[in-house]
N, C-alpha and C positions, 0 to 999 in steps of 0.2 A: 692291607688287603680288605679289611672291613670298610674303611673309608672309600676305597676304590669301588667296592661292590655297591655301597649306598649311592654313590654318584652314578654308577651304571644303571641302577634301578630307576632313579629319578629321570635320567635321560631317556631310558627305554620307555617309561610310562608316557613321557611327553610325546615321543615319536610313535607310540602304540606298537612297539616291537616286543612281542611276548617272548620270543626266543632269547633276546638279550636280557630281558627282565628276569627270566628263570635262571639264567647263568649267573647274573649279578647277585641274585638272591642266594644262590648256593655259595658264591664267593663271600658273602657277608657271614653266613653261618660257619664257613671254614675259617674265616679270620677270627671270629669270636671263639671258636673251639681252640684255635691255635693260641690265642691270647690267654685263655683260661689254662690251657696245658702248660704254657710257659710260666704262668704265675705259680701253678702248683709245683712245677719242677724247681723254680727259683726258691720258693718257700722251703721245699724239702732240702735243697742244697744249703740254704741258710741255716736250717736246724742242724744239719750234719756238721757244717763248719763251725757253728757256734758251740756244738757239743764238744768238738775237739779242742776249742779254745778254753772251755771250762775245765779241762783236764790236761794241763800243760805237761810237757815232758820235764824230767829233772833238770835239764839244762836248756831252758828256752832261749831262743834267739830273738831279742827285742825287735830287730828289723823285720823278721819274718812274721812275728806276731802282729805288728802294725799292718803289714800287707794283708794278712788274713782277715783282720778286722775290717779293712777297707773293702775287701771282696765281699764279705758278709753284708755290709751296708749296701753295696751296689746291687747284689742279688735280691736283698730284701725290698729295697725301694723299687727296683725294676719290676719285681713280681707284683708289688702293690699297684704300680703304674699300669702294668698290663691288665691286671684285674679291673682297675678303674675304667680303662678304655673299653674293656669288654662289656662292663655293666652299662656304661654310657651308650655304647653302640646298640645294645639290646633295647635300652630305654628309648633311644631315638627311633629305632626301627619300629618298636611297638606304637609310639605316638604317630609316626608317619603312616603306619598301616591303618590305625583308627581313622585318621584324617582321610586317607584314600577311600576307606570303606564308606565314610559319610558322604564324600563327594560322589562316589559311584551310586550310592543309594539315592541321593538327591537328583542326579541326572536321570536315573531310571524312572523315578517318580514323575519328573517333568515330562519325560517322553510319553509315559502312560497317560498323564493328564492331558497332554496335547492331543493324543489319539482319541481320548474320551470326549474332549471338548469339540473335536472336529465332527464326530458323529452327532452329538447333541445339537450342535449348531446347524448341521445340515437338516436334521429332522425339524428343528424349530423354524428354519427358513421355509421348509415345505408347508408346515402348518399355517404359516402366516401369509402364504401366497395363494390366493384363491384360484388363480389360473393353473398353477402347479398342482394344486389339490384336485382340480377337475380333470387333469390329465391322468391322474393315478389315485383315485379316491380310496381304493382299498388300503392304502398305506396309513389311513387314519381310522380304519374300521377294525376294532379289536375282536370282532367275530371271525376275522380272517386269521388262521393259525400263525402265519408268518408275522403278521402285525402284532398279535398277542405275544409272541416270543420276543419281538423287538421291545415292546413296552416292559416286559419282565426283565430283559437284559439291561435296559436303561436303569431301572430301579436297583438291580443288583450291582451295577457299576457305581451308581451314586452311593450306595451303602458301603461298598468296599473302599471307596475313596476316603471315607472318614476314618478308616483304621490305619494301622501301621504295617499290616501284613501285605508286603508288595507282591508276593507270589499270588495271593488271593486276588489282589487288584489286577494283576496282569491277566489272570484267567478270566476275570469278569470283563475286562476291556476286550480281550480276544473274542469272547462270546458275543459281546455287543457289536463288534465290527462284522462278525459273521452274520448275526441276526439282521443287522441293518442292510447288508448286501442282499441277503435272501428276500427280505420284505420289499426292498426297493425294486429288485428284479421282477418279483412276482407282480407288484403293482404296475410296473411299466408294461409287462406282457399282457395283463388283463385289461388295463385301461377302463373303459366304460362297458366292456363286453358282458359284464355280469348283469347288466340291467336289461329288462325287456326292451324290445325295439322302440316302443312309444316313449318310454322314459329315457332311453338313450338319446333319442332325437331331441327331447326336451332339454336334456342336460347339455347337449352340443349347442343348441340354440342359446341357452343361458350363458354358455362360455363366450359366445360371440357378443352378446349384450354386455357382459362384464368387461370384455376387452374394450368396448366403446366407452363404458362408464369410467374406465381407468385412464383413457387417453385424454389428457387435459388439453391437447392441442387440436382435436378434431371436432369439437362441438361446444355448445354453450353448457353452462352448469345445469340448466334446466334439462337439456337433452341427456346429459350424463345421469342425472337423478332419475329420469324417466326410464333409461335403459337399466339402471340398477334395480328399480322397482319391478320391472318386468322379469328380470332375472330371478329375483326373490320369489315371485309368484310361480315361475316355472320349476324352481328347485324345491318348493314346499311339498313335502311328502315323498320326495324322491331320494334326496341325499341330505345328510346333516353336515352343514358347513362347520369346520372347526372354529371355536370362539376366537382364536388368534387371527384367523382370516377375516372374520366379521369386524374385529377391532381395527385391523389394517385398512379395510374398506371404508368404514364409517368415520373413524377418527383421522386416519392418515390421509384420506382422499376427500374428506368433507362430503360424504355421501349419505350421512345419517338421515333416515326417514322417520316416519312415525314409529314408536316403539313396537317392534315385532321381531320375533326370532326366526332365523332362517330354517 
């Protein structure tokens, strides 16, 4: 019964059948309880039979005494065997449960880390793409409440990831995903509308120039550098371009000009 229950649990876990797993688990406990009960009964019978052998009748019958002794041995060793099986089953079940718990915990952490990495990568890609940034600049502005909440959620998730408390990490990742969605939606809705009309027009013109600067197939390197220089001048004093975007422009696209911050 115990062995059948163990096999049933293993197969149920592989097929993710929780109903079969619960029933098989109960079968294991019932088998263990039955084994222990049989062991106790066998031991009790052995004691009782042994006690009667130690006080033989005045006229013992040798053949019957030999048979009684054999029965005692069978009951004693049978009880010990059943007890050993029960202990082995409990030990195996305990080890398997520990291993299952570790596997479940590892898979849960991996899923949380994947979700965490997805948001972090999406935000990093945004900060490194100047055109994406110009489409929704408020996503990098920590004076915007939604963006401030996102930055705080990123820091909290990074901190929770270093610990062993998966419940805390799960809450932090859930908060991060919610904050990212809220900040991104807000940035897409507002776009450049938070700027005064003149500055908004300058930012839109700068975006067109940056598109030209990044298009390696539409002009010479001199034309691209000129477009980039004009875009820098237009953006000065209007918006602060993220350092990651500056690095991508100047290092990745060979547009570095004289030392100057955007």
